[in-house]
N, C-alpha and C positions, 0 to 999 in steps of 0.2 A: 568475548562472546557478544554477539549482536543482540540488541533489544528486539523483542517480538511485539507485534501489534496485530490485532484481529479486527477485520472489517466485515461488516454485514454487506454482502454483495447484492446490489439491486439490479445489476445488468445495465445500468444507465451509463452515460458518457462520463459523468462525474466520478463514478467508481472506477471505470476503466482507465481514467487519467490518474487517479490517486495512487493506485497500486504501483505502477512503474515510477511515479514521482517519489513515493516514500522509499522505495528500494534504492533508487539512484541518488536522490538528494539527501536523504536522511540516513541511509545505510541500515535501514530496518529490515527485519525478516518479517514478511507479510504472509 
């Protein structure tokens, strides 16, 4: 079972980058 993480989405580039990075690099469910 994958770990889950919850992000507060600001709509900025930092959040847009973090979501795919966490999914691909860390294998997390976002």
